[in-house]
C-alpha positions, -999 to +999 in steps of 0.1 A: +510-669+626+526-652+655+537-615+655+576-611+653+588-589+681+602-553+674+638-552+667+658-532+691+684-506+679+720-516+695+729-479+693+700-462+709+678-489+722+649-477+702+623-501+691+617-504+653+604-528+627+627-546+605+611-557+575+632-587+569+626-599+604+589-596+596+590-616+564+585-585+540+600-589+504+622-557+512+630-538+544+628-501+546+667-499+550+672-515+515+664-480+496+691-465+516+730-468+508+747-494+526+773-485+554+809-490+546+815-503+580+790-519+607+791-496+638+799-512+670+774-512+697+780-487+725+797-516+745+820-525+713+800-558+704+801-556+666+780-586+660+749-570+680+750-541+657+736-556+624+705-537+622+700-500+630+669-481+637+659-453+610+673-425+630+705-441+638+710-454+602+704-418+590+730-406+614+757-430+604+751-424+568+753-386+573+786-392+592+800-411+563+789-387+538+805-359+556+837-379+561+839-385+524+834-347+517+861-336+542 
């Protein structure tokens, strides 16, 4: 069985492991709340921004929480 390459975050370019792409039963992100909106890649490409690294996902979740609290 060949290894699945690392996923690259469309926001920051960091490589990370996507559990779903690697055949895991559940990805690390499944335990986090879903984003209300998929963020655009820095060049505006929404389709490329389907999976974020842990750091960027946490930043987006915090920004959404702050916006709701305001």
